GUVEXTOR-175679 format. One record per residue (C-alpha): residue number from 0; residue in three letters; z, x, y. Coordinates in steps of 0.02 Angstrom, whole numbers. Example, Ala and Ser with C-alpha at 12.3 -4.5 7.8 and 13.67 -1.06 7.14 Angstrom:
2
<0 'ALA' <390 615 -225>>
<1 'SER' <357 684 -53>>
END
This chain:
526
<0 'MET' <378 -86 1190>>
<1 'SER' <272 -87 1344>>
<2 'SER' <134 32 1294>>
<3 'PRO' <39 77 1138>>
<4 'THR' <120 248 1132>>
<5 'THR' <301 280 1092>>
<6 'GLY' <325 437 1196>>
<7 'SER' <499 499 1165>>
<8 'HIS' <568 324 1138>>
<9 'SER' <688 310 994>>
<10 'VAL' <617 184 873>>
<11 'GLY' <697 125 714>>
<12 'THR' <772 285 649>>
<13 'GLY' <843 342 814>>
<14 'ALA' <739 502 807>>
<15 'PRO' <615 539 946>>
<16 'LEU' <433 522 897>>
<17 'ALA' <293 637 948>>
<18 'PRO' <212 582 1112>>
<19 'GLN' <43 571 1025>>
<20 'THR' <100 431 910>>
<21 'LYS' <5 270 949>>
<22 'ILE' <98 118 887>>
<23 'LYS' <-49 -1 905>>
<24 'THR' <-166 117 813>>
<25 'VAL' <-41 150 675>>
<26 'MET' <2 -34 652>>
<27 'THR' <-183 -79 647>>
<28 'ALA' <-211 53 513>>
<29 'CYS' <-61 -9 415>>
<30 'MET' <-126 -186 423>>
<31 'LEU' <-295 -127 360>>
<32 'ALA' <-208 -35 218>>
<33 'ILE' <-116 -194 169>>
<34 'PHE' <-282 -285 178>>
<35 'LEU' <-359 -152 66>>
<36 'ALA' <-221 -160 -64>>
<37 'MET' <-209 -350 -63>>
<38 'LEU' <-397 -374 -70>>
<39 'ASP' <-409 -262 -222>>
<40 'ALA' <-270 -359 -308>>
<41 'GLN' <-355 -527 -280>>
<42 'ILE' <-539 -487 -287>>
<43 'ILE' <-534 -430 -468>>
<44 'ALA' <-471 -597 -536>>
<45 'THR' <-635 -693 -517>>
<46 'ALA' <-740 -544 -575>>
<47 'LEU' <-645 -512 -738>>
<48 'PRO' <-733 -644 -844>>
<49 'ARG' <-902 -572 -792>>
<50 'ILE' <-841 -395 -825>>
<51 'VAL' <-790 -446 -1001>>
<52 'ALA' <-958 -529 -1029>>
<53 'ASP' <-1048 -371 -971>>
<54 'LEU' <-940 -235 -1048>>
<55 'GLY' <-855 -328 -1191>>
<56 'GLY' <-674 -301 -1238>>
<57 'LEU' <-595 -473 -1222>>
<58 'ASP' <-451 -409 -1329>>
<59 'VAL' <-413 -273 -1201>>
<60 'PHE' <-473 -356 -1040>>
<61 'ALA' <-294 -368 -975>>
<62 'TRP' <-289 -178 -973>>
<63 'VAL' <-410 -177 -826>>
<64 'THR' <-264 -245 -727>>
<65 'THR' <-122 -175 -832>>
<66 'ALA' <-182 6 -824>>
<67 'TYR' <-193 -9 -635>>
<68 'ILE' <-20 -85 -620>>
<69 'ILE' <64 37 -740>>
<70 'THR' <9 187 -639>>
<71 'SER' <45 105 -472>>
<72 'SER' <216 51 -537>>
<73 'VAL' <261 224 -600>>
<74 'THR' <206 309 -441>>
<75 'THR' <280 185 -316>>
<76 'PRO' <459 255 -320>>
<77 'VAL' <388 431 -322>>
<78 'TYR' <286 399 -164>>
<79 'GLY' <440 326 -80>>
<80 'LYS' <544 480 -119>>
<81 'LEU' <403 601 -75>>
<82 'GLY' <387 512 92>>
<83 'ASP' <574 536 122>>
<84 'LEU' <556 722 82>>
<85 'PHE' <388 775 153>>
<86 'GLY' <345 641 280>>
<87 'ARG' <254 475 273>>
<88 'LYS' <89 535 344>>
<89 'LYS' <46 666 213>>
<90 'VAL' <96 552 70>>
<91 'PHE' <1 403 141>>
<92 'LEU' <-160 503 163>>
<93 'ILE' <-151 572 -13>>
<94 'ALA' <-127 395 -82>>
<95 'ILE' <-280 334 13>>
<96 'VAL' <-389 474 -55>>
<97 'LEU' <-337 440 -235>>
<98 'PHE' <-363 254 -213>>
<99 'LEU' <-538 277 -144>>
<100 'ALA' <-586 400 -281>>
<101 'GLY' <-529 275 -412>>
<102 'SER' <-621 134 -326>>
<103 'ALA' <-785 232 -323>>
<104 'ALA' <-767 281 -506>>
<105 'SER' <-723 102 -559>>
<106 'GLY' <-877 38 -470>>
<107 'ALA' <-984 156 -572>>
<108 'ALA' <-902 118 -742>>
<109 'GLN' <-1021 87 -887>>
<110 'SER' <-897 33 -1020>>
<111 'MET' <-729 -56 -1031>>
<112 'GLU' <-647 107 -1084>>
<113 'GLN' <-715 197 -931>>
<114 'LEU' <-661 57 -817>>
<115 'ILE' <-483 61 -884>>
<116 'VAL' <-473 250 -860>>
<117 'PHE' <-540 239 -683>>
<118 'ARG' <-419 99 -642>>
<119 'VAL' <-281 221 -690>>
<120 'LEU' <-343 339 -554>>
<121 'GLN' <-354 196 -431>>
<122 'GLY' <-177 144 -475>>
<123 'LEU' <-114 320 -441>>
<124 'GLY' <-165 294 -260>>
<125 'ALA' <-119 110 -247>>
<126 'GLY' <63 150 -283>>
<127 'GLY' <74 236 -115>>
<128 'LEU' <-13 106 -6>>
<129 'PHE' <112 -35 5>>
<130 'VAL' <267 75 -2>>
<131 'SER' <202 193 132>>
<132 'VAL' <165 50 251>>
<133 'LEU' <335 -31 220>>
<134 'ALA' <425 135 241>>
<135 'ILE' <331 173 403>>
<136 'ILE' <388 5 472>>
<137 'GLY' <564 42 415>>
<138 'GLU' <560 211 501>>
<139 'LEU' <485 148 664>>
<140 'PHE' <581 -14 684>>
<141 'SER' <750 -94 649>>
<142 'PRO' <758 -232 517>>
<143 'ARG' <758 -365 654>>
<144 'GLU' <609 -286 745>>
<145 'GLY' <522 -251 581>>
<146 'ALA' <526 -435 537>>
<147 'LYS' <405 -466 682>>
<148 'TYR' <281 -345 607>>
<149 'PHE' <300 -424 437>>
<150 'ASN' <235 -583 520>>
<151 'LEU' <82 -489 583>>
<152 'PHE' <54 -425 407>>
<153 'GLY' <66 -604 349>>
<154 'ILE' <-92 -641 447>>
<155 'VAL' <-180 -492 368>>
<156 'PHE' <-110 -543 200>>
<157 'ALA' <-187 -714 233>>
<158 'ALA' <-359 -642 268>>
<159 'ALA' <-358 -536 110>>
<160 'ALA' <-277 -664 -4>>
<161 'LEU' <-390 -806 53>>
<162 'ALA' <-547 -701 55>>
<163 'GLY' <-515 -601 -104>>
<164 'PRO' <-558 -726 -242>>
<165 'ALA' <-706 -796 -145>>
<166 'ILE' <-774 -623 -101>>
<167 'GLY' <-751 -567 -281>>
<168 'GLY' <-848 -715 -347>>
<169 'LEU' <-982 -700 -213>>
<170 'LEU' <-1009 -514 -241>>
<171 'THR' <-1013 -541 -429>>
<172 'ASP' <-1144 -679 -415>>
<173 'LEU' <-1254 -602 -279>>
<174 'LEU' <-1242 -416 -323>>
<175 'SER' <-1135 -368 -473>>
<176 'TRP' <-951 -349 -518>>
<177 'HIS' <-964 -163 -477>>
<178 'TRP' <-956 -208 -292>>
<179 'VAL' <-782 -281 -304>>
<180 'PHE' <-725 -100 -314>>
<181 'LEU' <-853 -18 -200>>
<182 'ILE' <-806 -132 -55>>
<183 'ASN' <-643 -34 -40>>
<184 'LEU' <-731 123 19>>
<185 'PRO' <-777 82 201>>
<186 'ILE' <-608 0 236>>
<187 'GLY' <-514 147 161>>
<188 'LEU' <-610 276 261>>
<189 'VAL' <-566 185 422>>
<190 'VAL' <-382 179 375>>
<191 'PHE' <-383 365 333>>
<192 'GLY' <-457 411 501>>
<193 'MET' <-336 304 601>>
<194 'ILE' <-181 368 513>>
<195 'ALA' <-241 549 520>>
<196 'THR' <-264 540 709>>
<197 'GLY' <-136 411 762>>
<198 'LEU' <26 437 664>>
<199 'HIS' <142 579 718>>
<200 'LEU' <319 567 650>>
<201 'PRO' <456 699 667>>
<202 'PRO' <449 833 532>>
<203 'LYS' <569 810 388>>
<204 'SER' <716 930 388>>
<205 'ARG' <783 886 216>>
<206 'ARG' <760 1017 81>>
<207 'ALA' <639 955 -51>>
<208 'HIS' <698 938 -231>>
<209 'ILE' <566 858 -341>>
<210 'ASP' <643 754 -479>>
<211 'TYR' <522 803 -617>>
<212 'ALA' <639 745 -756>>
<213 'GLY' <662 575 -675>>
<214 'PHE' <476 551 -647>>
<215 'THR' <432 601 -826>>
<216 'THR' <563 495 -913>>
<217 'LEU' <526 344 -802>>
<218 'SER' <340 358 -837>>
<219 'LEU' <365 370 -1026>>
<220 'ALA' <487 224 -1025>>
<221 'ILE' <366 112 -931>>
<222 'VAL' <216 159 -1040>>
<223 'SER' <317 131 -1200>>
<224 'LEU' <380 -37 -1139>>
<225 'THR' <207 -94 -1084>>
<226 'LEU' <125 -43 -1248>>
<227 'LEU' <262 -133 -1343>>
<228 'ALA' <233 -292 -1243>>
<229 'SER' <43 -279 -1263>>
<230 'TRP' <34 -236 -1448>>
<231 'GLY' <183 -329 -1520>>
<232 'GLY' <125 -475 -1628>>
<233 'VAL' <-58 -442 -1587>>
<234 'LYS' <-113 -269 -1641>>
<235 'TYR' <44 -233 -1743>>
<236 'ASP' <182 -340 -1819>>
<237 'TRP' <345 -344 -1721>>
<238 'THR' <433 -258 -1866>>
<239 'SER' <298 -124 -1889>>
<240 'PRO' <343 60 -1868>>
<241 'GLN' <230 71 -1714>>
<242 'ILE' <319 -69 -1620>>
<243 'LEU' <494 -15 -1673>>
<244 'GLY' <451 163 -1622>>
<245 'LEU' <392 106 -1450>>
<246 'GLY' <552 6 -1428>>
<247 'LEU' <658 155 -1475>>
<248 'ALA' <557 268 -1359>>
<249 'ALA' <580 147 -1213>>
<250 'VAL' <769 142 -1240>>
<251 'VAL' <786 330 -1261>>
<252 'MET' <679 368 -1109>>
<253 'GLY' <777 240 -1008>>
<254 'VAL' <942 322 -1052>>
<255 'LEU' <873 494 -1014>>
<256 'PHE' <806 430 -847>>
<257 'VAL' <978 367 -794>>
<258 'ALA' <1055 532 -846>>
<259 'ALA' <924 629 -748>>
<260 'GLU' <951 523 -592>>
<261 'ARG' <1138 555 -596>>
<262 'ARG' <1109 743 -591>>
<263 'ALA' <957 754 -477>>
<264 'PRO' <986 813 -296>>
<265 'GLU' <845 697 -239>>
<266 'PRO' <825 563 -375>>
<267 'VAL' <667 458 -386>>
<268 'ILE' <777 303 -382>>
<269 'PRO' <948 340 -305>>
<270 'LEU' <1071 251 -419>>
<271 'HIS' <1200 233 -280>>
<272 'LEU' <1087 101 -202>>
<273 'PHE' <1133 -17 -343>>
<274 'ARG' <1314 -20 -283>>
<275 'ASP' <1250 -139 -148>>
<276 'SER' <1236 -313 -222>>
<277 'THR' <1099 -366 -101>>
<278 'PHE' <989 -221 -155>>
<279 'THR' <1021 -253 -340>>
<280 'ILE' <984 -439 -324>>
<281 'SER' <824 -403 -226>>
<282 'VAL' <766 -287 -365>>
<283 'VAL' <802 -411 -505>>
<284 'VAL' <723 -560 -417>>
<285 'SER' <571 -453 -372>>
<286 'LEU' <554 -411 -557>>
<287 'ALA' <555 -595 -605>>
<288 'ALA' <431 -638 -466>>
<289 'GLY' <314 -500 -523>>
<290 'VAL' <315 -560 -703>>
<291 'VAL' <264 -737 -657>>
<292 'PHE' <175 -743 -490>>
<293 'LEU' <72 -584 -506>>
<294 'GLY' <45 -602 -693>>
<295 'ALA' <-30 -776 -686>>
<296 'VAL' <-185 -756 -575>>
<297 'ASN' <-298 -681 -709>>
<298 'PHE' <-259 -821 -829>>
<299 'LEU' <-287 -955 -698>>
<300 'ALA' <-459 -878 -666>>
<301 'LEU' <-497 -891 -852>>
<302 'TYR' <-447 -1075 -850>>
<303 'VAL' <-554 -1114 -699>>
<304 'GLN' <-710 -1025 -762>>
<305 'VAL' <-703 -1062 -949>>
<306 'VAL' <-618 -1232 -957>>
<307 'THR' <-681 -1313 -797>>
<308 'GLY' <-851 -1226 -803>>
<309 'ALA' <-843 -1151 -629>>
<310 'SER' <-950 -1003 -580>>
<311 'PRO' <-863 -845 -515>>
<312 'THR' <-900 -898 -337>>
<313 'MET' <-834 -1074 -365>>
<314 'SER' <-681 -1010 -458>>
<315 'GLY' <-640 -906 -305>>
<316 'VAL' <-651 -1064 -200>>
<317 'VAL' <-540 -1159 -323>>
<318 'LEU' <-409 -1019 -315>>
<319 'LEU' <-407 -1022 -125>>
<320 'PRO' <-273 -1159 -111>>
<321 'MET' <-151 -1053 -210>>
<322 'MET' <-181 -907 -93>>
<323 'PHE' <-169 -1021 58>>
<324 'GLY' <-1 -1086 -3>>
<325 'LEU' <59 -908 -32>>
<326 'VAL' <9 -850 140>>
<327 'ALA' <72 -1004 232>>
<328 'SER' <244 -999 154>>
<329 'SER' <255 -811 178>>
<330 'VAL' <210 -819 363>>
<331 'VAL' <318 -969 402>>
<332 'SER' <471 -901 312>>
<333 'GLY' <447 -733 399>>
<334 'ARG' <445 -815 570>>
<335 'VAL' <599 -919 535>>
<336 'ILE' <692 -767 469>>
<337 'THR' <645 -670 626>>
<338 'GLN' <720 -807 734>>
<339 'THR' <877 -840 630>>
<340 'GLY' <907 -674 542>>
<341 'ARG' <950 -770 382>>
<342 'TYR' <854 -759 219>>
<343 'LYS' <954 -812 64>>
<344 'TRP' <880 -982 24>>
<345 'TYR' <697 -929 25>>
<346 'PRO' <699 -834 -142>>
<347 'VAL' <805 -975 -216>>
<348 'LEU' <676 -1105 -163>>
<349 'SER' <539 -989 -227>>
<350 'MET' <611 -988 -403>>
<351 'VAL' <640 -1177 -406>>
<352 'THR' <464 -1216 -344>>
<353 'GLY' <389 -1089 -463>>
<354 'ILE' <472 -1173 -612>>
<355 'GLY' <395 -1338 -560>>
<356 'GLY' <224 -1257 -540>>
<357 'ALA' <230 -1171 -709>>
<358 'LEU' <278 -1333 -797>>
<359 'LEU' <134 -1424 -712>>
<360 'PHE' <12 -1287 -765>>
<361 'ALA' <71 -1310 -944>>
<362 'THR' <13 -1492 -938>>
<363 'MET' <-168 -1449 -895>>
<364 'ASP' <-304 -1483 -1022>>
<365 'THR' <-493 -1499 -1026>>
<366 'GLY' <-483 -1670 -943>>
<367 'THR' <-372 -1621 -796>>
<368 'PRO' <-467 -1663 -635>>
<369 'ARG' <-506 -1513 -528>>
<370 'PRO' <-417 -1585 -373>>
<371 'VAL' <-258 -1597 -478>>
<372 'VAL' <-277 -1415 -531>>
<373 'VAL' <-299 -1368 -347>>
<374 'ALA' <-138 -1461 -302>>
<375 'TYR' <-42 -1369 -438>>
<376 'MET' <-110 -1203 -375>>
<377 'LEU' <-57 -1243 -196>>
<378 'LEU' <121 -1276 -254>>
<379 'PHE' <123 -1116 -356>>
<380 'GLY' <59 -1016 -208>>
<381 'ILE' <195 -1085 -96>>
<382 'ALA' <324 -1030 -224>>
<383 'ALA' <252 -854 -231>>
<384 'GLY' <248 -834 -42>>
<385 'LEU' <430 -884 -16>>
<386 'ASN' <491 -720 -92>>
<387 'MET' <350 -604 -40>>
<388 'GLN' <428 -529 118>>
<389 'VAL' <607 -588 105>>
<390 'LEU' <667 -475 -35>>
<391 'THR' <604 -318 51>>
<392 'MET' <688 -370 214>>
<393 'ALA' <852 -406 127>>
<394 'ALA' <854 -239 34>>
<395 'GLN' <811 -140 191>>
<396 'ASN' <944 -232 291>>
<397 'THR' <1092 -161 195>>
<398 'ALA' <1020 7 145>>
<399 'PRO' <1056 180 220>>
<400 'ARG' <914 234 334>>
<401 'ASP' <898 402 247>>
<402 'ASP' <847 310 88>>
<403 'ILE' <729 185 171>>
<404 'GLY' <577 250 75>>
<405 'ALA' <668 243 -92>>
<406 'VAL' <729 67 -52>>
<407 'HIS' <556 -2 -14>>
<408 'ALA' <483 92 -162>>
<409 'THR' <612 26 -285>>
<410 'VAL' <590 -155 -233>>
<411 'SER' <400 -137 -239>>
<412 'PHE' <415 -46 -405>>
<413 'SER' <518 -186 -482>>
<414 'ARG' <387 -314 -430>>
<415 'GLN' <246 -208 -500>>
<416 'LEU' <342 -173 -660>>
<417 'GLY' <368 -359 -681>>
<418 'SER' <183 -386 -655>>
<419 'THR' <143 -255 -787>>
<420 'LEU' <259 -333 -914>>
<421 'GLY' <204 -509 -869>>
<422 'ILE' <19 -473 -890>>
<423 'SER' <49 -380 -1053>>
<424 'VAL' <161 -513 -1130>>
<425 'PHE' <54 -657 -1068>>
<426 'ALA' <-104 -573 -1132>>
<427 'ALA' <-23 -547 -1303>>
<428 'ILE' <30 -730 -1310>>
<429 'PHE' <-140 -789 -1251>>
<430 'TYR' <-250 -682 -1363>>
<431 'ASP' <-148 -715 -1520>>
<432 'ARG' <-155 -903 -1492>>
<433 'LEU' <-340 -900 -1442>>
<434 'THR' <-389 -814 -1604>>
<435 'GLU' <-300 -947 -1704>>
<436 'GLU' <-373 -1091 -1605>>
<437 'LEU' <-553 -1029 -1613>>
<438 'ALA' <-540 -1009 -1801>>
<439 'LYS' <-467 -1183 -1818>>
<440 'ARG' <-574 -1282 -1695>>
<441 'VAL' <-748 -1202 -1695>>
<442 'PRO' <-856 -1251 -1845>>
<443 'ALA' <-890 -1108 -1965>>
<444 'GLY' <-1045 -1012 -1916>>
<445 'ALA' <-1064 -1103 -1750>>
<446 'LEU' <-1037 -942 -1653>>
<447 'ARG' <-1139 -832 -1769>>
<448 'GLY' <-1231 -703 -1662>>
<449 'VAL' <-1123 -742 -1510>>
<450 'ASP' <-1006 -604 -1452>>
<451 'HIS' <-836 -685 -1430>>
<452 'ASN' <-809 -575 -1277>>
<453 'SER' <-955 -662 -1191>>
<454 'LEU' <-873 -833 -1205>>
<455 'THR' <-797 -802 -1034>>
<456 'SER' <-974 -806 -961>>
<457 'HIS' <-1031 -970 -885>>
<458 'GLU' <-1210 -934 -939>>
<459 'VAL' <-1162 -908 -1122>>
<460 'LEU' <-1056 -1065 -1127>>
<461 'ASP' <-1200 -1168 -1056>>
<462 'LYS' <-1309 -1117 -1204>>
<463 'LEU' <-1187 -1181 -1335>>
<464 'ALA' <-1204 -1352 -1415>>
<465 'ALA' <-1091 -1480 -1332>>
<466 'PRO' <-969 -1498 -1479>>
<467 'VAL' <-954 -1308 -1495>>
<468 'ARG' <-926 -1286 -1309>>
<469 'ASP' <-793 -1422 -1310>>
<470 'ALA' <-706 -1333 -1454>>
<471 'VAL' <-709 -1167 -1360>>
<472 'GLU' <-642 -1246 -1201>>
<473 'GLN' <-504 -1334 -1297>>
<474 'SER' <-459 -1171 -1382>>
<475 'TYR' <-441 -1083 -1215>>
<476 'VAL' <-335 -1218 -1135>>
<477 'THR' <-222 -1229 -1288>>
<478 'ALA' <-199 -1040 -1286>>
<479 'LEU' <-155 -1042 -1101>>
<480 'THR' <-17 -1174 -1116>>
<481 'PRO' <114 -1059 -1196>>
<482 'VAL' <77 -928 -1062>>
<483 'PHE' <138 -1045 -926>>
<484 'LEU' <285 -1107 -1029>>
<485 'ALA' <341 -926 -1054>>
<486 'ALA' <356 -908 -865>>
<487 'VAL' <493 -1041 -851>>
<488 'PRO' <641 -944 -927>>
<489 'VAL' <595 -792 -822>>
<490 'LEU' <604 -895 -663>>
<491 'LEU' <768 -973 -720>>
<492 'VAL' <845 -800 -731>>
<493 'GLY' <777 -760 -558>>
<494 'LEU' <853 -921 -491>>
<495 'VAL' <1026 -884 -560>>
<496 'VAL' <1023 -709 -486>>
<497 'ALA' <952 -765 -317>>
<498 'LEU' <1094 -890 -296>>
<499 'ARG' <1216 -743 -292>>
<500 'MET' <1133 -661 -141>>
<501 'ARG' <1239 -647 17>>
<502 'ASN' <1161 -720 174>>
<503 'LEU' <1194 -573 292>>
<504 'PRO' <1112 -568 466>>
<505 'LEU' <972 -443 491>>
<506 'ARG' <1024 -285 585>>
<507 'SER' <954 -223 750>>
<508 'TRP' <956 -53 837>>
<509 'ASP' <1023 -39 1013>>
<510 'HIS' <921 42 1153>>
<511 'HIS' <993 213 1107>>
<512 'GLY' <928 201 930>>
<513 'GLY' <1097 159 856>>
<514 'GLU' <1138 9 750>>
<515 'GLU' <1197 -153 828>>
<516 'LYS' <1312 -229 698>>
<517 'ALA' <1286 -411 659>>
<518 'ARG' <1431 -526 693>>
<519 'GLU' <1530 -545 535>>
<520 'HIS' <1602 -716 499>>
<521 'PRO' <1625 -821 342>>
<522 'ALA' <1466 -921 370>>
<523 'ALA' <1362 -763 358>>
<524 'GLU' <1400 -748 174>>
<525 'HIS' <1335 -919 124>>
END
């Protein structure tokens, strides 16, 4: 591409784009959108302990993240399908507006309940950010060309991932935790303006059929499953009517969802995509990756701040190596895949390395030196980055171009759903064990007058007598150990599934916009 505008050049889909479309402007806006979404995902981790200390609600603190991820998970496949039907631009702009409204409201929250509700609104917009950007790339470029842009996004991903925890801690210390949400506003307004003026795609000619039944049943299934994972064994016994009822509701809604998708003219998740083994494997491995890699950051922040005594700013610095490992492995793997067109062994290596990292995390205690913790985080970050781009590339590579939005949305949805379930299950494991450990280790009456929610605050911990503080720290680290051990079987499942992925070359379009078929030979399958 020799100029920033596409003119009538056929890009990606083979359809001529409007002359006003500016590739450089659009790609810059997309990179800013990825920065926005990634920054919001990372910046909250180091602020959460301070939020809990300010607003209370340690028993529901995970819902600050879970509520956000549930709504973004539910809406991700919907945004992908709406983009296929009505066009990427309209859907992208609507997502940005909702995200910014939720960010502003979250920044003004005065209670944990308000914050959770406002994070729901923010999540409604966040579901459309990643999937819209990925679908725009898929519509503008072939899988082989698109891999180059994934590398550019790796650089942006690096900036957000590396800066997020540190910025979150710095804003929390210097201003207040409210600013970890308010910082989204100026970036989002810039993205909105650039997309509104720079992106001009051909109008969609497909007749729109909104899959209301699919959206409703999918939403109810996800909410039921998440509540089951969050409340089981903590708020209610596993055999209680509430938990059994949620389990039954999740199963029934899941069955009704499949039935609705089979009948829908334009299903939220086209079931025919699962006939392709590469797509199915990408979805399953993304689910496992979401459970572990996205579900662990909040708990690592708790370890760093409560157990090692780091301030929010310092905890952001301590988390940087994990983000650096994630970004480095993501960028390097993306470049190699662009050159070779092969991708199979990256998700396999991701699962293997992740298992090692989780087992090392499970060995940490109050005496683990901080440099050792940093080394473990670096390894875990490398594991996370090795599957970040690859699974989306693989799924897009074998998918019909008419379903490109649904493909990106479903893979993103599976990762977010895994994150939702991971955070909920891990939080249930952690909180249940923490309650037991505090009751067993802390002397009776030693915490009289101290709100247990405030124990995540560095200032409150510093005021405790040394034996009491040691008991609290030991309780936290003991409660975190089973969280990391629970990640191992999930990654083992991901490893077994990833080993079955075919190693097909990435496709390219020819200069007429048609597909150049990759050379098929036995080695391509292994």
